[in-house]
C-alpha positions as CSV (number, residue, x, y, z in Angstrom):
1,M,13.1,-63.3,-8.2
2,S,9.8,-61.6,-7.2
3,R,9.5,-59.6,-4.1
4,K,6.5,-60.5,-1.9
5,I,4.8,-57.7,0.0
6,P,3.4,-58.7,3.3
7,N,-0.4,-58.6,3.5
8,H,-0.4,-56.0,6.3
9,R,1.6,-53.6,4.1
10,R,-0.4,-54.3,0.9
11,A,-3.6,-53.5,2.7
12,R,-2.4,-50.0,3.5
13,R,-1.5,-49.1,-0.1
14,P,-3.7,-46.3,-1.5
15,A,-6.2,-47.5,-4.1
16,H,-4.5,-45.6,-6.9
17,A,-1.1,-47.1,-6.0
18,V,-2.7,-50.6,-6.4
19,L,-4.1,-49.7,-9.8
20,F,-0.9,-48.2,-11.0
21,A,1.0,-51.3,-9.8
22,A,-1.5,-53.6,-11.5
23,L,-1.2,-51.6,-14.8
24,G,2.6,-51.5,-14.6
25,D,3.0,-54.7,-16.6
26,K,2.7,-54.9,-20.4
27,T,1.0,-58.3,-20.2
28,R,-1.6,-57.0,-17.8
29,L,-2.1,-53.9,-20.1
30,A,-2.6,-56.3,-23.0
31,L,-5.2,-58.3,-21.0
32,I,-7.0,-55.1,-20.1
33,A,-7.1,-54.1,-23.8
34,R,-8.3,-57.5,-24.8
35,L,-11.1,-57.6,-22.2
36,G,-12.1,-54.0,-22.9
37,S,-12.8,-54.8,-26.6
38,S,-14.7,-58.0,-26.1
39,Q,-17.2,-60.0,-24.1
40,P,-16.2,-61.8,-20.9
41,S,-13.5,-64.3,-21.8
42,S,-12.2,-67.5,-20.4
43,I,-8.5,-68.1,-19.7
44,A,-8.4,-70.4,-22.8
45,Q,-9.7,-67.5,-24.9
46,L,-7.3,-65.1,-23.4
47,T,-4.3,-67.3,-24.1
48,A,-5.3,-68.1,-27.7
49,G,-2.9,-66.6,-30.1
50,T,-0.3,-65.7,-27.5
51,R,2.8,-67.4,-26.2
52,L,1.5,-67.2,-22.6
53,T,0.6,-70.2,-20.5
54,R,-2.7,-70.5,-18.8
55,Q,-0.9,-70.3,-15.5
56,A,0.7,-67.0,-16.5
57,V,-2.5,-65.5,-17.6
58,T,-4.2,-66.7,-14.4
59,K,-1.6,-65.0,-12.3
60,H,-2.0,-61.7,-14.2
61,L,-5.8,-61.9,-14.0
62,R,-5.6,-62.4,-10.2
63,V,-3.5,-59.2,-9.9
64,L,-6.0,-57.3,-12.0
65,E,-8.9,-58.8,-10.0
66,R,-7.3,-57.8,-6.6
67,A,-7.0,-54.2,-8.0
68,G,-10.7,-54.3,-8.9
69,L,-10.1,-53.9,-12.6
70,V,-11.4,-57.4,-13.6
71,H,-14.1,-59.6,-12.1
72,S,-14.8,-63.2,-12.8
73,T,-17.9,-65.4,-12.9
74,R,-18.1,-69.2,-12.9
75,D,-19.8,-71.1,-15.7
76,G,-19.5,-74.7,-14.8
77,R,-15.8,-75.5,-14.6
78,E,-14.8,-72.4,-16.4
79,S,-14.3,-68.9,-15.2
80,H,-15.0,-65.9,-17.4
81,F,-13.3,-62.6,-16.8
82,A,-14.6,-59.2,-17.6
83,L,-13.2,-55.7,-17.4
84,D,-14.7,-53.4,-14.8
85,P,-14.1,-49.9,-16.2
86,R,-15.1,-48.0,-12.9
87,P,-11.6,-48.1,-11.4
88,L,-10.1,-46.7,-14.6
89,A,-12.7,-43.9,-14.6
90,E,-11.8,-43.1,-11.0
91,M,-8.1,-43.1,-11.9
92,Q,-8.8,-40.7,-14.8
93,L,-10.5,-38.3,-12.3
94,Y,-7.5,-38.5,-10.0
95,L,-5.1,-37.9,-12.9
96,D,-7.2,-34.9,-14.1
97,H,-7.0,-33.5,-10.5
98,V,-3.2,-34.0,-10.3
99,S,-2.8,-32.4,-13.8
100,R,-4.8,-29.3,-12.8
101,R,-2.7,-28.9,-9.6
102,W,0.5,-29.1,-11.7
103,D,-0.9,-26.6,-14.2
104,Q,-1.7,-24.2,-11.3
105,A,1.7,-24.7,-9.7
106,L,3.5,-24.0,-13.0
107,A,1.3,-20.9,-13.6
108,R,2.4,-19.6,-10.2
109,L,6.0,-20.3,-11.0
110,K,5.7,-18.6,-14.3
111,A,4.1,-15.5,-12.7
112,F,6.8,-15.4,-10.0
113,V,9.7,-15.7,-12.5
114,E,8.2,-13.1,-14.9
115,D,7.6,-10.5,-12.1
């Protein structure tokens, strides 16, 4: 059973939390990888060669789209989805910042313990 988060609580989530939540699913990670290594793809193209239904892929793409990782364009009756790498680059900057802070904290701890 999935747990629905009310819109008013979802809107207050920090941007990085939304990205981590969107990437916290192996199917969505696979979609990101597939979109990152190809041209914009339709849902039919994204389901080809998988055991996923079109509905399941659509659901996952909507989560990625809400997180800003994917955008879609209409071509007649078909939507084509493409990866937007900017949120991933922003997340990398954030992770680099956190990593530096941890390195500094560990260096201070080491200095304290060794003195």
